[in-house]
C-alpha positions in Angstrom: 58.4 -67.6 -62.4 55.3 -66.4 -64.3 52.3 -68.7 -64.1 50.3 -69.6 -67.3 47.5 -67.4 -66.0 49.8 -64.4 -65.5 51.4 -64.8 -68.9 47.9 -65.0 -70.5 46.8 -61.8 -68.8 50.0 -60.0 -69.7 49.6 -60.9 -73.4 46.0 -59.7 -73.4 46.9 -56.5 -71.6 49.7 -55.8 -73.9 47.4 -56.1 -76.9 45.1 -53.4 -75.5 41.7 -53.1 -77.3 42.8 -55.4 -80.2 41.9 -59.0 -80.4 44.5 -61.8 -80.1 43.7 -65.1 -81.6 43.5 -68.3 -79.6 46.2 -69.8 -81.8 48.6 -66.9 -81.1 48.0 -67.3 -77.4 48.5 -71.0 -77.6 51.8 -70.6 -79.4 53.1 -67.9 -77.1 52.3 -69.7 -73.9 52.8 -73.3 -75.0 49.4 -74.7 -74.2 46.6 -76.0 -76.3 43.8 -73.8 -77.7 41.3 -75.7 -75.5 43.5 -74.9 -72.5 43.4 -71.3 -73.5 39.6 -71.4 -73.6 39.5 -73.0 -70.1 41.8 -70.3 -68.7 39.5 -67.6 -70.1 36.6 -69.1 -68.3 38.5 -69.1 -65.1 39.4 -65.5 -65.6 35.7 -64.6 -66.0 35.0 -66.3 -62.7 37.5 -63.9 -61.1 35.7 -60.8 -62.5 37.6 -60.3 -65.8 35.3 -59.2 -68.6 36.4 -61.0 -71.7 35.1 -60.6 -75.2 35.5 -63.6 -77.6 34.8 -63.6 -81.3 34.9 -66.7 -83.4 37.9 -66.7 -85.8 39.1 -63.4 -84.5 40.2 -64.0 -80.9 39.9 -62.7 -77.4 40.4 -59.4 -75.6 39.9 -58.2 -72.1 37.3 -55.3 -71.9 37.5 -54.8 -68.1 39.7 -55.9 -65.2 38.4 -56.5 -61.7 39.1 -53.6 -59.3 41.2 -55.7 -56.9 44.9 -55.1 -56.8 47.4 -57.2 -58.7 50.3 -56.6 -60.9 48.1 -57.2 -63.9 45.2 -55.0 -62.9 47.6 -52.2 -62.1 49.3 -52.4 -65.5 46.1 -52.5 -67.4 45.6 -48.9 -68.6 48.8 -47.6 -67.0 50.1 -45.2 -69.7 53.7 -44.7 -68.5 57.1 -45.0 -70.2 59.2 -46.4 -67.3 57.4 -46.4 -64.0 55.5 -49.5 -63.1 56.8 -51.7 -65.9 57.7 -54.1 -63.1 55.1 -54.4 -60.3 55.5 -56.6 -57.3 52.2 -57.3 -55.5 51.7 -59.2 -52.3 48.4 -59.6 -50.4 50.2 -59.2 -47.0 53.7 -58.0 -46.1 55.5 -56.8 -43.1 56.2 -53.6 -45.0 56.6 -52.7 -48.7 59.9 -51.0 -47.8 61.4 -54.3 -46.6 60.3 -56.0 -49.8 61.6 -53.0 -51.8 65.1 -53.1 -50.2 65.4 -56.8 -51.1 64.2 -56.3 -54.6 66.5 -53.3 -55.1 69.5 -55.3 -53.9 68.6 -58.1 -56.3 68.7 -55.7 -59.2 65.0 -54.6 -59.7 65.0 -51.8 -62.3 64.4 -48.1 -61.9 60.6 -47.5 -61.6 59.8 -50.9 -59.9 56.7 -50.7 -57.7 56.0 -52.8 -54.6 52.3 -52.8 -53.6 50.5 -54.6 -50.8 46.9 -55.0 -49.8 48.0 -55.0 -46.2 51.1 -54.2 -44.1 51.5 -55.8 -40.7 54.5 -53.7 -39.8 54.1 -50.5 -41.7 56.2 -47.6 -40.4 56.9 -44.0 -41.0 59.6 -41.5 -40.1 61.4 -42.1 -36.8 60.1 -45.7 -36.8 56.6 -44.6 -36.0 54.0 -47.3 -36.7 51.5 -46.8 -39.6 48.2 -48.8 -39.4 47.9 -50.4 -42.9 44.7 -52.5 -42.9 43.7 -54.7 -45.8 41.8 -53.0 -48.6 41.6 -49.7 -46.8 44.6 -47.8 -48.2 47.4 -47.5 -50.6 50.5 -49.1 -49.3 53.4 -49.0 -51.8 57.1 -48.4 -52.3 58.9 -47.1 -55.4 62.5 -48.0 -56.4 64.4 -45.2 -58.1 67.9 -45.3 -59.5 68.4 -41.6 -60.3 71.7 -40.2 -61.6 71.8 -37.4 -59.1 74.2 -36.7 -56.2 73.3 -38.4 -52.9 73.0 -34.9 -51.3 70.0 -34.3 -53.6 68.1 -37.4 -52.5 65.9 -35.5 -50.0 64.5 -33.5 -53.0 62.8 -36.7 -54.2 60.9 -36.9 -50.9 59.6 -33.4 -51.5 58.8 -34.3 -55.1 56.7 -37.3 -54.0 54.8 -35.1 -51.5 53.9 -32.6 -54.3 52.8 -35.4 -56.6 50.5 -37.0 -54.0 49.1 -33.5 -53.1 48.4 -32.9 -56.8 46.5 -36.2 -57.1 44.4 -35.5 -54.0 43.7 -31.9 -55.1 41.7 -33.3 -58.1 38.9 -34.2 -55.7 36.4 -31.3 -55.3 35.9 -31.7 -51.6 39.6 -32.1 -50.7 42.2 -29.4 -50.1 45.5 -31.1 -49.2 48.4 -29.5 -47.4 51.9 -30.8 -46.9 53.2 -30.6 -43.3 56.9 -30.4 -43.3 58.6 -32.4 -44.5 56.2 -34.9 -46.1 52.9 -35.6 -44.3 49.7 -34.9 -46.2 47.0 -33.2 -44.2 43.3 -32.7 -45.0 41.4 -30.6 -42.6 44.5 -30.5 -40.4 44.4 -34.3 -40.0 47.0 -36.7 -41.4 46.0 -38.7 -44.4 49.3 -39.8 -45.9 53.0 -40.2 -45.0 56.1 -40.6 -47.0 59.3 -42.4 -46.0 62.5 -42.2 -48.1 65.5 -44.5 -47.6 68.7 -44.5 -49.7 71.6 -46.9 -50.4 74.6 -45.1 -51.7 78.4 -45.3 -52.0 80.5 -42.2 -51.8 79.1 -39.9 -54.5 76.8 -42.4 -56.3 73.3 -43.5 -55.4 72.6 -47.2 -55.8 68.9 -46.8 -55.2 66.3 -44.7 -53.4 63.2 -46.3 -52.0 60.2 -44.1 -51.5 57.4 -45.5 -49.4 53.9 -44.0 -49.4 51.0 -44.8 -47.1 47.7 -43.2 -47.9 44.4 -43.7 -46.0 41.7 -44.3 -48.6 38.6 -46.2 -47.5 38.7 -46.2 -43.7 35.5 -45.2 -42.0 36.0 -43.2 -38.8 35.5 -46.3 -36.6 38.2 -48.1 -38.6 40.8 -45.7 -37.3 42.4 -46.6 -33.9 40.7 -44.5 -31.2 44.0 -42.9 -30.2 44.4 -41.3 -33.6 40.8 -40.5 -34.6 41.4 -36.8 -33.7 44.6 -36.7 -35.7 44.0 -38.8 -38.8 41.5 -39.1 -41.6 40.9 -40.8 -44.9 39.7 -40.0 -48.4 36.4 -41.8 -47.7 35.8 -39.7 -44.5 36.5 -36.5 -46.4 34.7 -37.3 -49.6 31.8 -39.4 -48.3 32.6 -42.1 -51.0 34.6 -45.3 -51.2 37.3 -44.9 -53.8 39.2 -47.2 -56.1 42.7 -47.8 -54.7 43.8 -49.2 -58.0 42.8 -46.0 -59.8 44.5 -43.8 -57.2 47.8 -45.8 -57.6 47.6 -45.5 -61.4 47.0 -41.7 -61.2 49.9 -41.4 -58.7 52.3 -43.3 -61.0 51.4 -41.4 -64.1 51.8 -38.1 -62.2 55.1 -39.2 -60.5 56.7 -40.1 -63.8 55.8 -36.7 -65.4 57.1 -34.8 -62.3 60.3 -36.9 -62.0 61.1 -36.4 -65.7 60.5 -32.7 -65.4 62.7 -32.6 -62.3 65.6 -34.3 -64.1 65.2 -31.8 -67.0 64.6 -28.5 -65.1 65.9 -29.1 -61.6 64.4 -28.6 -58.2 63.1 -25.0 -58.4 59.6 -26.0 -59.8 59.2 -28.7 -57.1 60.2 -26.2 -54.4 57.6 -23.7 -55.6 54.9 -26.3 -55.8 55.8 -27.7 -52.3 55.5 -24.2 -50.8 52.2 -23.7 -52.6 50.9 -26.7 -50.6 52.9 -26.0 -47.4 51.0 -26.2 -44.2 51.3 -22.9 -42.1 53.4 -21.3 -44.8 53.9 -17.7 -43.8 52.4 -18.3 -40.4 54.0 -18.6 -37.0 55.0 -22.0 -35.7 56.5 -23.1 -32.4 60.0 -24.6 -32.6 61.6 -26.8 -30.0 65.2 -27.8 -29.8 67.1 -29.6 -27.1 67.4 -26.4 -25.0 65.0 -23.8 -26.4 61.5 -23.2 -27.5 60.3 -20.2 -29.5 57.7 -18.9 -31.9 58.9 -17.9 -35.5 57.4 -17.7 -39.0 57.6 -20.6 -41.4 59.3 -19.1 -44.4 59.6 -22.1 -46.8 62.0 -24.8 -47.6 65.6 -24.9 -48.8 67.0 -26.8 -51.7 67.9 -29.7 -49.4 64.5 -29.8 -47.7 65.4 -27.9 -44.6 62.7 -25.8 -42.9 63.4 -22.1 -43.3 62.6 -19.9 -40.3 64.1 -17.4 -37.9 66.1 -17.9 -34.8 65.2 -16.6 -31.4 67.1 -13.4 -32.3 65.2 -13.0 -35.6 68.0 -14.2 -37.9 67.3 -16.5 -40.9 68.1 -20.2 -40.1 67.5 -23.6 -41.7 66.4 -26.5 -39.5 66.7 -30.2 -40.2 65.7 -32.0 -37.0 63.9 -29.6 -34.7 60.5 -30.6 -33.3 57.8 -28.4 -34.6 54.5 -27.6 -32.8 52.2 -26.8 -35.7 49.0 -26.0 -33.8 48.5 -22.9 -31.8 49.5 -23.0 -28.1 47.9 -20.2 -26.2 50.6 -20.5 -23.5 53.2 -19.3 -26.0 53.1 -15.6 -26.6 
């Protein structure tokens, strides 16, 4: 149930730059005008900048930078994504909350955001360190009308959207390491985890989880991953607004998703390959029995890695272990 405070912020946010009278707020929320005034004073204590004009009303001119469903919605110019935002200070994982919300009927485009995850995870159940206030930890519920066999395309789409957002920073050149890790200077900055619930030929929902290191200093990263991971703060030299990054991501994701539904996967495939780490270069491939060097030729429509077999024939791989960095012992 919405609190009086949340309802008040929602009404002010929906009104944008226009003023809304104290009487209108009083009628909409069911509290006295004096109670409205007291609520405004409490909001100011929390960092909301509120402009009040006698006989005209109130408006919010600036939200605090901290994460909440209200601050994320303020200025979010989207049609369907983020209309419902679930925010928690601390969760085990946003994926777990997302599954529960999806099963309970949360609509297409619902966002789950946390300040901190205590049990964040990536692909193959690998842990993801998700400290409070240091990164973007979110999950997105989608209910696309596409075949379940195309679900992996949305993972690749999400990777391209995140790479596009990071590419806007002058000092950052992002790459996507197959299938969906974001690298900067050959170090992992973000990971994407996609999970699906489907029946026969119909998707019930897809849950896309994204973890992005934003404001960690080098010492904030666990010692065992300092040589393998980085953050936007480390790469740019500046602390960044997680709220702004989330909003940029949501706006870009909506546009890319709508374009995907209208035009299909080919534009996404081309963009993914433009960011692809080691595209056109040799990589080392390991299967249960063999290990060989072959060129990384791109991705297929279902997200498989396109390369060559030990005999030089074109093949598509779904689960092989890839050694991305040069091994001088492999000739």
